[in-house]
C-alpha positions, 0 to 999 in steps of 0.5 A: 177360262181366259183365252190367255189359260186356255193357250197356255194350257194347249201350249203345255200340252204340246210340249211349250210355246217355242222352238221345244213345243210339239208345234215346233218340233214338227214345223222344222222336222222336214217331211221331205227327209221322212218320205226320202228315208222311207224311199231309200229303204223300199216304201214310198210315201205320200206326205200325209203318210209321212206326217202321220208318221211323224205325229206317231213319234213325236205324240208317242202314240200307237198308229192303226193302219187300216185297208185292204190286204196288199196294200203295203201295211206291213211294209211301211212299219217293216220299212220305219224301222230301217229308216229310224235304225231300230230294231223291228219286232213283229207279232202276227196276230190270228184266232185264238193268239193268248197271252203266252204267244204274245206277252210272255211264258215261263220256261218250264224245261228250265223250271224243272231242271232247276228244281232237280238241281235244287234237289240235288244239292239238298241231297249233298247238302249244298242248297240255296234258294231259287227263285222260279219265277225271276227273269232267268225264267221268263221268255220274253215275247213280241209285247213284253220284248217291245217295252223292255228294248233300250232304244225304242223298236218298232212294234208291229201288231199286224192283223189285229182284226184276226185276233178274238175281240177278248184279245184287245183288252191284254193290248190296252195297258200296253197302248195306254200306260206301256207297261205290263203286269205279270201275275208273279212277277210284277209290273214292267214298265218300258225301258223306251216306248216303241213305236207302235202300229197297228194293221187291220183288213177291216174283217171286223170292227175293233173297240173303241177303246182300242181306236181311241188310244190310236192316231189313225190312218187309211191305207188305200190301194196306190194311185197308178202314178205312186205304183210306177214309182213303187215297181219302178224302185223294184224292177228299175230296168222296167221300160217306162212304156211298159211299166205305163201300162201295167199301172193302168191295167192293174188300175183297171183290174182293181176296179171289177168286182173281184174275189181277191184285187191284187195288191201291190206285192202281185202288181210288183210279181206281174210285173217281173214276169212280164219282164221275164217273158220278155214282153215290152209292150202289152199293146202290141201282143193284143193287137198281135194276137198273142193275149195268151201270152198275156193271159198266162202270167197273170197267175202272178196278179189274180190268185182265184179262178173266180177273178181269172175268168172275169179278166179279159185282157183284150178288152182291158188292154183296148184302151191303153 
């Protein structure tokens, strides 16, 4: 195969060689607009995350977000739906999740009522043909809802690692072909492809087949600078000095060997708690010997007894 033929094949995959190609669309898709749009909806993106979201929408591929609990994976999907102005559909995974909860089930009560009505009509001589497995009797669950929307929704498959390995097999048809086969009804193909985001806390290994069908991004805890920006968006009245001290202390706490490291939501809660307690300077509070007041506020940040015992606020605050 010549280089010219290879280039032609690449252009075909990307959608052409001009402004309509994938490369052309991404070149003219403003990363700054994605970042700004997400910030307007309460989520602070970095450049890498913005590019991944653009690739997800342009390639129409599912996106797997992996990272510790509390780093903002779920919030990213919700903010993206707001930014795109589309419906947000969430499937919360858990052990034992099955087709009836995730994809569809039949409305058995309505089917029974229809059978009784049909029997009454038979007795009255007014019987008509009834299809008990028609769309009127179909209860759509999140996966089926997402592929039957006329406008592409954002589908969040949250904490996929909590579901059984067998459940991943149910997802493969949706994530590869965006269609669902219902034995009594037939195959339902996507009216418009949903923007699919899967999240995982990495509590178990996901199958290679699932990973192959997804784009991938690891979501880490934010840097102090990024977390300061996040907290400032949620609590705009927080003074800058206290904000800097909070993100520095949270960063130090996360470096400890804790059972549950505090997430972004906990950091925001702690910042709000310090405002409620009228604490304006952590270092001054410690120097005045009032560290007990600060320790009491850690109930917003540390959620196990063992973690509370490990954290010495006086020692952590000494380096501020």
